[in-house]
C-alpha positions in Angstrom: -69.8 -53.8 -22.2 -69.6 -51.2 -25.3 -72.4 -49.3 -23.6 -70.5 -49.2 -20.3 -67.3 -48.0 -22.1 -69.4 -45.4 -24.1 -70.8 -44.2 -20.8 -67.3 -44.1 -19.3 -65.9 -42.2 -22.2 -68.7 -39.8 -22.1 -68.1 -39.1 -18.3 -64.4 -38.6 -19.0 -65.2 -36.2 -21.8 -67.6 -34.2 -19.5 -65.0 -34.1 -16.9 -62.2 -32.9 -19.2 -64.5 -30.3 -20.7 -65.7 -29.2 -17.2 -61.9 -28.8 -16.1 -60.9 -26.8 -19.1 -63.9 -24.5 -18.6 -63.2 -24.2 -14.8 -59.5 -23.6 -15.3 -59.9 -21.8 -18.9 -57.3 -18.9 -17.9 -54.7 -21.6 -16.5 -55.1 -23.9 -19.6 -55.0 -20.9 -22.0 -51.8 -19.7 -20.4 -50.1 -23.1 -20.4 -50.9 -23.5 -24.2 -49.6 -20.0 -24.9 -46.4 -20.9 -22.9 -46.0 -24.4 -24.6 -46.0 -22.6 -27.9 -43.5 -20.2 -27.0 -41.2 -22.8 -25.4 -41.6 -25.1 -28.5 -40.6 -22.2 -30.8 -37.4 -21.6 -28.8 -36.7 -25.4 -28.8 -37.5 -25.7 -32.5 -35.3 -22.9 -33.6 -32.3 -23.9 -31.3 -29.4 -25.6 -32.9 -26.7 -27.6 -31.4 -23.7 -25.7 -30.0 -21.3 -27.7 -32.4 -23.2 -26.2 -35.4 -23.3 -22.8 -33.9 -19.5 -22.9 -33.5 -19.3 -23.8 -37.5 -20.9 -20.5 -38.2 -18.1 -18.1 -39.7 -20.2 -14.9 -38.7 -19.8 -15.4 -35.0 -17.1 -13.5 -33.2 -14.2 -14.9 -31.3 -15.7 -13.7 -28.0 -18.8 -15.7 -28.8 -16.8 -18.9 -29.6 -15.0 -18.6 -26.2 -18.1 -18.1 -24.2 -19.6 -21.2 -25.8 -16.5 -23.1 -24.6 -17.0 -21.6 -21.1 -20.7 -23.1 -21.4 -19.4 -26.5 -22.3 -16.5 -26.3 -19.6 -18.8 -25.0 -17.0 -21.3 -28.0 -17.6 -18.7 -30.6 -17.4 -17.2 -29.0 -14.1 -20.8 -28.9 -12.5 -21.5 -32.5 -13.5 -18.0 -33.9 -12.4 -17.1 -31.7 -9.3 -20.4 -30.3 -7.9 -22.8 -33.1 -8.0 -25.2 -31.4 -10.4 -27.3 -34.1 -12.2 -26.1 -34.8 -15.7 -28.5 -33.5 -18.4 -28.6 -32.5 -22.1 -29.4 -28.9 -21.1 -27.5 -26.0 -22.6 -26.3 -28.4 -25.4 -28.0 -26.3 -28.0 -28.4 -22.4 -28.7 -31.3 -20.1 -29.6 -30.5 -16.9 -31.5 -32.4 -14.2 -29.7 -31.2 -11.7 -32.3 -30.4 -9.3 -29.4 -33.9 -9.3 -28.2 -35.4 -10.7 -24.8 -37.0 -14.0 -25.0 -39.1 -14.0 -21.9 -40.6 -11.4 -19.6 -41.4 -12.0 -16.0 -44.1 -10.3 -13.9 -44.1 -10.2 -10.1 -46.5 -8.6 -7.9 -46.6 -7.6 -4.1 -48.8 -5.9 -1.7 -48.2 -2.2 -1.2 -47.7 -2.1 2.4 -46.4 -5.6 3.3 -43.8 -7.9 1.8 -46.5 -10.5 0.7 -46.0 -11.6 -2.9 -48.9 -12.6 -5.2 -48.7 -16.3 -5.9 -49.6 -18.1 -9.0 -50.3 -21.7 -8.7 -49.2 -24.2 -11.4 -50.1 -28.0 -11.7 -47.2 -30.2 -10.5 -44.6 -27.7 -9.7 -46.8 -25.6 -7.2 -46.9 -22.0 -6.3 -44.7 -19.4 -7.7 -44.4 -15.5 -7.0 -43.6 -14.8 -10.5 -45.2 -15.6 -14.0 -43.4 -15.8 -17.3 -44.5 -14.6 -20.8 -43.0 -15.1 -24.1 -45.2 -12.2 -25.3 -44.2 -8.9 -24.0 -47.6 -7.3 -24.8 -49.4 -10.1 -22.8 -47.0 -9.5 -19.8 -47.7 -5.8 -20.0 -51.5 -6.4 -20.0 -51.4 -8.7 -17.0 -49.2 -6.5 -15.0 -51.7 -3.7 -15.6 -54.6 -5.9 -14.8 -53.1 -6.9 -11.6 -52.2 -3.2 -10.9 -55.5 -1.8 -11.5 -57.8 -4.7 -10.3 -55.9 -6.1 -7.4 -54.2 -2.8 -6.2 -50.7 -4.4 -6.1 -47.5 -3.0 -6.8 -46.0 -4.8 -9.9 -42.7 -5.5 -11.4 -41.7 -6.4 -15.0 -38.4 -7.7 -16.1 -36.7 -9.7 -18.8 -35.3 -13.2 -18.0 -31.7 -13.8 -18.7 -32.2 -17.6 -18.4 -34.6 -20.1 -17.1 -35.0 -23.8 -16.3 -37.9 -25.9 -17.3 -36.9 -28.4 -14.7 -36.4 -31.3 -17.1 -39.6 -30.8 -19.0 -37.6 -29.6 -22.0 -34.0 -29.4 -23.1 -33.2 -25.9 -22.1 -31.1 -24.0 -24.6 -28.3 -21.4 -24.2 -29.9 -18.0 -25.0 -27.5 -16.0 -27.2 -27.7 -13.1 -25.0 -26.1 -15.1 -22.4 -22.7 -15.0 -24.2 -22.7 -11.2 -23.5 -21.8 -12.0 -19.9 -18.3 -12.2 -18.4 -16.8 -15.7 -18.1 -17.6 -15.8 -14.2 -21.0 -14.6 -14.6 -21.8 -17.0 -17.4 -20.5 -20.0 -15.5 -22.5 -19.0 -12.5 -25.7 -18.6 -14.5 -25.2 -22.0 -16.1 -24.6 -23.6 -12.7 -27.5 -21.8 -11.2 -30.0 -23.1 -13.9 -28.5 -26.5 -13.8 -29.1 -26.5 -9.9 -32.7 -26.0 -10.5 -32.8 -29.1 -12.7 -31.1 -31.1 -10.0 -33.0 -30.0 -6.9 -36.4 -28.3 -6.7 -38.5 -28.1 -3.6 -42.1 -27.6 -4.5 -43.7 -24.4 -3.1 -40.2 -23.4 -1.7 -39.3 -20.7 -4.3 -37.0 -18.6 -1.9 -35.1 -21.7 -0.8 -34.7 -23.0 -4.4 -33.6 -19.5 -5.8 -31.2 -18.8 -2.9 -29.6 -22.3 -3.3 -29.2 -22.0 -6.9 -27.8 -18.5 -6.6 -25.3 -19.8 -3.9 -24.3 -22.9 -5.7 -23.9 -20.8 -8.9 -21.6 -18.2 -7.3 -19.5 -20.7 -5.2 -19.3 -23.2 -8.1 -18.1 -20.3 -10.5 -15.2 -19.4 -8.3 -14.3 -23.1 -8.0 -14.6 -23.4 -11.8 -12.3 -20.3 -12.4 -9.8 -21.5 -9.7 -9.3 -24.9 -11.4 -9.1 -23.3 -14.7 -6.8 -20.3 -13.9 -5.4 -21.3 -10.5 -6.1 -19.8 -7.1 -5.1 -16.2 -6.8 -5.3 -15.5 -10.6 -6.6 -12.2 -12.1 -9.6 -13.9 -13.4 -10.5 -15.3 -10.0 -9.7 -11.8 -8.4 -11.8 -10.0 -11.0 -14.9 -12.1 -10.3 -14.5 -12.1 -6.5 -14.2 -8.2 -6.6 -17.3 -8.1 -8.8 -19.0 -10.3 -6.3 -17.9 -8.2 -3.5 -19.7 -5.1 -5.0 -22.7 -7.3 -5.7 -22.8 -8.3 -1.9 -22.5 -4.8 -0.8 -25.3 -3.8 -3.0 -27.4 -6.6 -1.7 -26.4 -6.2 1.8 -27.7 -2.5 1.7 -30.8 -3.3 0.0 -31.7 -6.4 2.3 -31.1 -3.9 5.2 -33.3 -1.4 3.4 -36.0 -4.3 3.2 -35.9 -4.7 6.9 -36.5 -1.1 7.5 -39.4 -1.1 5.2 -40.8 -4.1 6.9 -40.5 -2.6 10.3 -42.2 0.4 9.0 -45.2 -1.6 7.5 -45.7 -3.1 11.0 -46.4 0.3 12.1 -49.0 1.4 9.4 -52.0 -0.8 10.3 -54.3 1.9 11.7 -53.2 4.7 9.6 -55.1 6.2 6.6 -54.0 5.5 3.1 -52.5 9.0 2.5 -50.3 8.8 5.5 -49.2 5.2 4.6 -48.1 6.4 1.1 -46.3 9.5 2.5 -44.3 7.5 5.2 -43.4 4.9 2.7 -42.2 7.3 -0.1 -40.1 9.2 2.6 -38.3 6.0 3.6 -37.6 5.0 0.1 -36.4 8.5 -0.7 -34.0 8.1 2.5 -32.8 4.7 1.1 -32.1 6.1 -2.4 -30.2 9.2 -0.9 -28.1 7.0 1.5 -27.2 4.6 -1.2 -24.1 6.8 -1.9 -22.7 5.8 1.4 -22.1 2.1 0.2 -18.5 1.5 -0.5 -18.0 0.0 -4.0 -14.8 -1.2 -5.7 -16.0 -0.2 -9.0 -18.3 2.3 -10.7 -21.0 -0.3 -11.7 -23.8 1.0 -9.2 -22.9 4.9 -9.6 -26.3 6.6 -10.4 -28.2 3.3 -9.8 -31.3 5.1 -8.5 -31.0 8.4 -10.5 -34.0 7.4 -12.8 -35.5 4.6 -10.9 -37.6 4.4 -7.7 -37.9 0.8 -6.3 -41.2 -0.7 -5.2 -41.8 -3.7 -3.1 -41.5 -6.2 -6.0 -37.8 -5.1 -6.2 -37.2 -5.8 -2.6 -39.0 -8.9 -2.8 -36.9 -10.3 -5.6 -33.7 -9.5 -3.6 -35.2 -11.4 -0.6 -36.2 -14.2 -3.0 -32.8 -14.8 -4.2 -30.5 -13.7 -1.5 -32.2 -13.6 2.0 -30.9 -17.1 2.9 -27.3 -16.9 1.6 -25.8 -16.3 5.2 -27.6 -19.5 6.4 -26.4 -21.5 3.5 -22.8 -20.5 3.8 -22.8 -21.2 7.7 -24.3 -24.8 7.1 -21.6 -25.2 4.4 -18.8 -24.3 6.7 -20.1 -25.8 9.9 -21.6 -29.1 8.8 -19.6 -29.9 5.6 -16.4 -28.2 6.2 -16.7 -26.0 2.9 -17.2 -29.2 0.9 -19.9 -28.0 -1.8 -20.2 -31.3 -3.3 -21.0 -33.0 -0.2 -23.5 -30.3 0.7 -25.4 -30.8 -2.5 -25.3 -34.5 -2.2 -26.8 -34.3 1.3 -29.7 -31.8 0.0 -30.4 -34.1 -3.0 -30.9 -37.0 -0.6 -33.1 -34.8 1.4 -35.2 -33.2 -1.2 -35.6 -35.4 -4.4 -36.1 -33.3 -7.3 -39.5 -33.2 -9.2 
Protein backbone atom coordinates (compact mmCIF):
# COMPACT_ATOMS: atom_id res chain seq x y z
CA UNK A 1 0.00 0.00 0.00
CA UNK A 2 2.85 2.37 0.88
CA UNK A 3 4.50 1.66 -2.48
CA UNK A 4 1.25 2.46 -4.27
CA UNK A 5 0.86 5.72 -2.35
CA UNK A 6 4.44 6.66 -3.15
CA UNK A 7 3.88 5.94 -6.82
CA UNK A 8 0.66 8.00 -6.82
CA UNK A 9 2.45 10.83 -5.04
CA UNK A 10 5.30 10.68 -7.52
CA UNK A 11 2.88 10.78 -10.46
CA UNK A 12 1.05 13.77 -8.96
CA UNK A 13 4.36 15.55 -8.37
CA UNK A 14 5.42 14.94 -11.96
CA UNK A 15 2.05 16.21 -13.21
CA UNK A 16 2.29 19.35 -11.07
CA UNK A 17 5.84 20.06 -12.22
CA UNK A 18 4.85 19.45 -15.83
CA UNK A 19 1.88 21.81 -15.50
CA UNK A 20 4.10 24.52 -13.99
CA UNK A 21 6.63 24.16 -16.81
CA UNK A 22 3.90 24.10 -19.47
CA UNK A 23 2.18 27.18 -18.06
CA UNK A 24 5.26 28.84 -16.60
CA UNK A 25 4.37 32.32 -17.86
CA UNK A 26 0.83 32.10 -16.46
CA UNK A 27 2.03 30.70 -13.11
CA UNK A 28 4.71 33.37 -12.85
CA UNK A 29 2.18 36.10 -13.65
CA UNK A 30 -0.28 34.66 -11.13
CA UNK A 31 2.33 34.68 -8.37
CA UNK A 32 3.34 38.23 -9.25
CA UNK A 33 -0.29 39.40 -9.11
CA UNK A 34 -0.86 37.51 -5.87
CA UNK A 35 2.09 39.31 -4.25
CA UNK A 36 0.77 42.66 -5.45
CA UNK A 37 -2.76 41.95 -4.26
CA UNK A 38 -1.57 40.72 -0.86
CA UNK A 39 0.57 43.85 -0.48
CA UNK A 40 -2.48 46.04 -1.07
CA UNK A 41 -4.61 43.97 1.32
CA UNK A 42 -1.97 43.77 4.05
CA UNK A 43 -1.36 47.52 3.94
CA UNK A 44 -5.04 48.39 3.97
CA UNK A 45 -6.67 49.58 7.17
CA UNK A 46 -10.35 49.61 8.26
CA UNK A 47 -12.26 52.70 7.22
CA UNK A 48 -13.07 53.34 10.89
CA UNK A 49 -9.34 53.53 11.66
CA UNK A 50 -8.75 55.78 8.65
CA UNK A 51 -11.43 58.19 9.90
CA UNK A 52 -9.54 58.53 13.21
CA UNK A 53 -6.50 59.91 11.38
CA UNK A 54 -6.32 63.61 12.23
CA UNK A 55 -4.31 64.40 9.08
CA UNK A 56 -7.03 63.54 6.54
CA UNK A 57 -9.11 66.35 5.10
CA UNK A 58 -12.78 67.09 5.64
CA UNK A 59 -13.44 66.16 2.01
CA UNK A 60 -11.77 62.78 2.49
CA UNK A 61 -13.95 62.13 5.54
CA UNK A 62 -17.06 63.04 3.59
CA UNK A 63 -16.07 60.73 0.72
CA UNK A 64 -15.54 57.81 3.09
CA UNK A 65 -19.08 58.38 4.34
CA UNK A 66 -20.24 58.32 0.71
CA UNK A 67 -18.57 54.92 0.28
CA UNK A 68 -20.35 53.57 3.35
CA UNK A 69 -23.70 55.07 2.32
CA UNK A 70 -23.40 53.87 -1.30
CA UNK A 71 -22.60 50.34 -0.13
CA UNK A 72 -25.59 50.25 2.22
CA UNK A 73 -27.83 51.62 -0.54
CA UNK A 74 -26.56 49.01 -3.02
CA UNK A 75 -27.22 46.14 -0.60
CA UNK A 76 -30.64 47.36 0.53
CA UNK A 77 -32.14 48.93 -2.61
CA UNK A 78 -30.39 47.47 -5.67
CA UNK A 79 -30.11 43.77 -4.90
CA UNK A 80 -26.31 43.80 -4.74
CA UNK A 81 -25.04 40.81 -2.77
CA UNK A 82 -23.69 41.72 0.65
CA UNK A 83 -19.92 41.59 1.04
CA UNK A 84 -17.17 43.09 3.17
CA UNK A 85 -15.62 44.73 0.11
CA UNK A 86 -14.69 48.41 0.44
CA UNK A 87 -14.67 48.30 4.23
CA UNK A 88 -10.91 48.97 4.25
CA UNK A 89 -8.75 51.55 2.48
CA UNK A 90 -5.33 51.40 0.84
CA UNK A 91 -3.25 54.58 0.84
CA UNK A 92 -1.91 54.98 -2.70
CA UNK A 93 0.06 58.07 -1.65
CA UNK A 94 -1.22 59.74 -4.78
CA UNK A 95 0.20 57.06 -7.07
CA UNK A 96 -1.63 54.54 -9.30
CA UNK A 97 -1.82 51.01 -7.92
CA UNK A 98 -2.52 48.95 -11.03
CA UNK A 99 -1.71 49.30 -14.70
CA UNK A 100 -3.86 47.67 -17.37
CA UNK A 101 -2.81 46.79 -20.90
CA UNK A 102 -5.14 46.09 -23.81
CA UNK A 103 -4.31 45.08 -27.37
CA UNK A 104 -6.23 44.97 -30.62
CA UNK A 105 -5.59 44.15 -34.26
CA UNK A 106 -4.75 47.32 -36.24
CA UNK A 107 -7.40 46.90 -38.96
CA UNK A 108 -10.20 45.09 -37.13
CA UNK A 109 -11.96 45.41 -33.80
CA UNK A 110 -10.67 42.04 -32.62
CA UNK A 111 -9.02 42.35 -29.20
CA UNK A 112 -6.22 40.19 -27.92
CA UNK A 113 -7.53 37.83 -25.26
CA UNK A 114 -5.74 36.51 -22.19
CA UNK A 115 -7.01 33.23 -20.77
CA UNK A 116 -7.12 32.84 -16.98
CA UNK A 117 -8.14 29.72 -15.03
CA UNK A 118 -11.72 29.63 -13.68
CA UNK A 119 -12.72 33.18 -14.68
CA UNK A 120 -12.08 32.66 -18.41
CA UNK A 121 -10.85 34.98 -21.16
CA UNK A 122 -10.26 38.70 -20.70
CA UNK A 123 -9.39 41.43 -23.23
CA UNK A 124 -7.12 43.14 -20.71
CA UNK A 125 -4.32 42.23 -18.32
CA UNK A 126 -3.43 43.98 -15.07
CA UNK A 127 -0.05 44.61 -13.47
CA UNK A 128 0.92 46.08 -10.13
CA UNK A 129 4.38 46.83 -11.59
CA UNK A 130 4.37 49.55 -14.27
CA UNK A 131 7.66 48.42 -15.82
CA UNK A 132 6.31 44.92 -16.37
CA UNK A 133 3.17 46.35 -17.95
CA UNK A 134 5.27 48.53 -20.26
CA UNK A 135 7.48 45.56 -21.18
CA UNK A 136 4.47 43.38 -21.97
CA UNK A 137 2.87 46.15 -24.04
CA UNK A 138 6.11 46.61 -25.98
CA UNK A 139 6.47 42.88 -26.58
CA UNK A 140 2.92 42.56 -27.92
CA UNK A 141 3.37 45.58 -30.17
CA UNK A 142 6.69 44.38 -31.60
CA UNK A 143 6.18 40.61 -31.72
CA UNK A 144 2.45 40.37 -32.45
CA UNK A 145 2.00 43.55 -34.49
CA UNK A 146 -0.98 44.71 -32.46
CA UNK A 147 -1.98 48.16 -31.30
CA UNK A 148 -1.59 48.48 -27.55
CA UNK A 149 -3.12 50.63 -24.84
CA UNK A 150 -1.80 51.24 -21.32
CA UNK A 151 -3.91 52.85 -18.60
CA UNK A 152 -4.19 52.99 -14.85
CA UNK A 153 -7.07 51.34 -13.00
CA UNK A 154 -9.29 53.55 -10.87
CA UNK A 155 -10.70 50.48 -9.14
CA UNK A 156 -11.07 46.77 -9.61
CA UNK A 157 -12.94 43.77 -8.32
CA UNK A 158 -11.37 40.40 -7.46
CA UNK A 159 -14.82 38.76 -7.73
CA UNK A 160 -14.81 37.65 -4.12
CA UNK A 161 -11.34 36.11 -4.06
CA UNK A 162 -10.10 38.89 -1.77
CA UNK A 163 -11.66 41.65 0.30
CA UNK A 164 -11.32 44.57 -2.08
CA UNK A 165 -10.24 47.84 -0.44
CA UNK A 166 -11.12 51.40 -1.29
CA UNK A 167 -8.17 52.95 -3.10
CA UNK A 168 -7.37 56.37 -1.62
CA UNK A 169 -7.37 58.02 -5.05
CA UNK A 170 -11.05 57.09 -5.36
CA UNK A 171 -11.77 59.77 -2.78
CA UNK A 172 -10.78 62.44 -5.32
CA UNK A 173 -13.95 61.71 -7.30
CA UNK A 174 -17.19 63.62 -7.03
CA UNK A 175 -19.89 62.13 -4.82
CA UNK A 176 -21.91 60.79 -7.76
CA UNK A 177 -18.86 59.35 -9.52
CA UNK A 178 -17.67 57.68 -6.34
CA UNK A 179 -21.07 56.12 -5.69
CA UNK A 180 -21.23 54.93 -9.31
CA UNK A 181 -17.76 53.36 -9.08
CA UNK A 182 -18.51 51.55 -5.82
CA UNK A 183 -21.81 50.19 -7.18
CA UNK A 184 -20.08 49.24 -10.46
CA UNK A 185 -17.43 47.16 -8.69
CA UNK A 186 -19.93 45.59 -6.27
CA UNK A 187 -22.00 44.55 -9.28
CA UNK A 188 -19.04 42.54 -10.57
CA UNK A 189 -18.95 40.65 -7.29
CA UNK A 190 -22.70 40.01 -7.53
CA UNK A 191 -22.99 38.86 -11.11
CA UNK A 192 -20.19 37.79 -13.44
CA UNK A 193 -20.71 35.78 -16.62
CA UNK A 194 -17.64 33.81 -17.67
CA UNK A 195 -16.12 34.81 -21.04
CA UNK A 196 -18.63 37.68 -21.38
CA UNK A 197 -16.53 40.70 -20.49
CA UNK A 198 -18.48 43.14 -22.68
CA UNK A 199 -21.77 42.16 -21.05
CA UNK A 200 -20.22 42.23 -17.54
CA UNK A 201 -18.69 45.68 -17.99
CA UNK A 202 -21.74 47.16 -19.72
CA UNK A 203 -24.01 45.84 -16.97
CA UNK A 204 -21.75 47.11 -14.16
CA UNK A 205 -21.56 50.55 -15.80
CA UNK A 206 -25.34 50.58 -16.30
CA UNK A 207 -26.12 49.55 -12.71
CA UNK A 208 -23.43 51.91 -11.40
CA UNK A 209 -24.74 55.02 -13.15
CA UNK A 210 -28.45 54.28 -12.65
CA UNK A 211 -27.81 53.27 -9.05
CA UNK A 212 -25.82 56.45 -8.36
CA UNK A 213 -28.73 58.62 -9.54
CA UNK A 214 -31.13 56.69 -7.30
CA UNK A 215 -28.67 57.04 -4.41
CA UNK A 216 -28.40 60.81 -4.85
CA UNK A 217 -32.16 61.16 -5.23
CA UNK A 218 -32.77 59.31 -1.99
CA UNK A 219 -30.14 61.36 -0.19
CA UNK A 220 -30.90 64.83 -1.56
CA UNK A 221 -34.29 64.49 -3.24
CA UNK A 222 -35.39 64.37 -6.87
CA UNK A 223 -34.58 67.57 -8.73
CA UNK A 224 -31.92 68.57 -6.18
CA UNK A 225 -28.78 70.39 -7.31
CA UNK A 226 -26.66 67.35 -6.51
CA UNK A 227 -28.80 65.15 -8.74
CA UNK A 228 -28.94 67.74 -11.52
CA UNK A 229 -25.17 68.19 -11.50
CA UNK A 230 -24.57 64.45 -11.78
CA UNK A 231 -27.16 64.07 -14.55
CA UNK A 232 -25.60 66.99 -16.47
CA UNK A 233 -22.15 65.47 -16.11
CA UNK A 234 -23.52 62.13 -17.30
CA UNK A 235 -25.14 63.90 -20.25
CA UNK A 236 -21.72 65.14 -21.36
CA UNK A 237 -20.31 61.65 -20.95
CA UNK A 238 -23.17 60.23 -23.00
CA UNK A 239 -22.57 62.78 -25.75
CA UNK A 240 -18.88 61.86 -25.76
CA UNK A 241 -19.59 58.14 -25.84
CA UNK A 242 -22.25 58.50 -28.53
CA UNK A 243 -19.85 60.35 -30.81
CA UNK A 244 -17.06 57.84 -30.18
CA UNK A 245 -19.28 54.81 -30.69
CA UNK A 246 -20.37 56.33 -33.98
CA UNK A 247 -16.71 56.86 -34.84
CA UNK A 248 -16.00 53.22 -34.02
CA UNK A 249 -18.77 52.19 -36.42
CA UNK A 250 -17.22 54.32 -39.15
CA UNK A 251 -13.84 52.71 -38.55
CA UNK A 252 -15.35 49.24 -38.52
CA UNK A 253 -17.05 49.94 -41.86
CA UNK A 254 -13.72 51.13 -43.29
CA UNK A 255 -11.93 48.02 -42.05
CA UNK A 256 -14.37 45.85 -44.00
CA UNK A 257 -13.14 47.47 -47.23
CA UNK A 258 -9.39 47.14 -46.60
CA UNK A 259 -8.98 43.41 -47.12
CA UNK A 260 -7.30 43.53 -50.56
CA UNK A 261 -5.27 46.71 -50.09
CA UNK A 262 -1.55 46.93 -49.33
CA UNK A 263 -0.38 47.96 -45.86
CA UNK A 264 0.62 51.51 -46.86
CA UNK A 265 -2.85 52.21 -48.28
CA UNK A 266 -4.54 50.70 -45.22
CA UNK A 267 -2.50 52.91 -42.91
CA UNK A 268 -3.22 56.00 -44.99
CA UNK A 269 -7.01 55.49 -45.13
CA UNK A 270 -7.22 54.70 -41.42
CA UNK A 271 -5.15 57.75 -40.46
CA UNK A 272 -7.31 60.01 -42.64
CA UNK A 273 -10.52 58.78 -40.99
CA UNK A 274 -9.12 59.15 -37.46
CA UNK A 275 -8.00 62.70 -38.32
CA UNK A 276 -11.54 63.43 -39.50
CA UNK A 277 -12.94 61.98 -36.25
CA UNK A 278 -10.64 64.26 -34.24
CA UNK A 279 -11.45 67.37 -36.27
CA UNK A 280 -15.23 66.87 -36.12
CA UNK A 281 -15.16 66.26 -32.37
CA UNK A 282 -15.66 70.02 -32.00
CA UNK A 283 -19.18 69.62 -33.39
CA UNK A 284 -20.34 67.74 -30.27
CA UNK A 285 -22.53 69.88 -28.01
CA UNK A 286 -21.28 69.64 -24.42
CA UNK A 287 -22.72 71.37 -21.36
CA UNK A 288 -19.30 71.86 -19.74
CA UNK A 289 -15.70 72.48 -20.80
CA UNK A 290 -14.62 69.02 -19.69
CA UNK A 291 -13.82 67.70 -23.16
CA UNK A 292 -12.35 70.87 -24.66
CA UNK A 293 -9.02 70.02 -26.32
CA UNK A 294 -9.49 66.30 -25.65
CA UNK A 295 -7.62 65.26 -28.80
CA UNK A 296 -5.11 68.11 -28.94
CA UNK A 297 -2.22 65.88 -27.90
CA UNK A 298 -3.80 62.45 -28.26
CA UNK A 299 -4.53 60.25 -31.27
CA UNK A 300 -6.73 57.24 -30.44
CA UNK A 301 -5.97 53.75 -31.68
CA UNK A 302 -8.17 50.67 -31.81
CA UNK A 303 -7.69 49.88 -28.10
CA UNK A 304 -9.30 53.23 -27.25
CA UNK A 305 -12.39 52.43 -29.30
CA UNK A 306 -12.50 48.81 -28.08
CA UNK A 307 -12.57 50.05 -24.49
CA UNK A 308 -15.55 52.29 -25.27
CA UNK A 309 -17.33 49.39 -26.95
CA UNK A 310 -16.53 47.10 -24.05
CA UNK A 311 -18.07 49.40 -21.44
CA UNK A 312 -20.80 51.17 -23.39
CA UNK A 313 -21.93 49.35 -26.55
CA UNK A 314 -24.88 47.59 -24.85
CA UNK A 315 -26.25 50.47 -22.77
CA UNK A 316 -29.24 51.09 -25.05
CA UNK A 317 -30.20 47.40 -24.98
CA UNK A 318 -29.98 47.29 -21.19
CA UNK A 319 -32.05 50.48 -20.86
CA UNK A 320 -34.71 49.18 -23.24
CA UNK A 321 -34.96 45.87 -21.38
CA UNK A 322 -35.20 47.66 -18.04
CA UNK A 323 -38.09 49.83 -19.20
CA UNK A 324 -40.02 47.30 -21.29
CA UNK A 325 -39.71 44.17 -19.16
CA UNK A 326 -39.25 45.56 -15.67
CA UNK A 327 -41.01 48.93 -15.82
CA UNK A 328 -37.82 50.71 -14.77
CA UNK A 329 -37.38 48.61 -11.61
CA UNK A 330 -33.60 48.21 -11.33
CA UNK A 331 -33.85 45.87 -8.33
CA UNK A 332 -36.20 43.51 -10.19
CA UNK A 333 -33.96 43.57 -13.24
CA UNK A 334 -30.83 42.66 -11.28
CA UNK A 335 -32.64 39.93 -9.34
CA UNK A 336 -33.75 38.45 -12.67
CA UNK A 337 -30.20 38.52 -14.02
CA UNK A 338 -28.82 36.97 -10.85
CA UNK A 339 -31.23 34.05 -11.30
CA UNK A 340 -30.26 33.72 -14.96
CA UNK A 341 -26.51 33.99 -14.46
CA UNK A 342 -25.26 32.75 -11.09
CA UNK A 343 -22.01 34.44 -10.16
CA UNK A 344 -18.70 32.60 -9.95
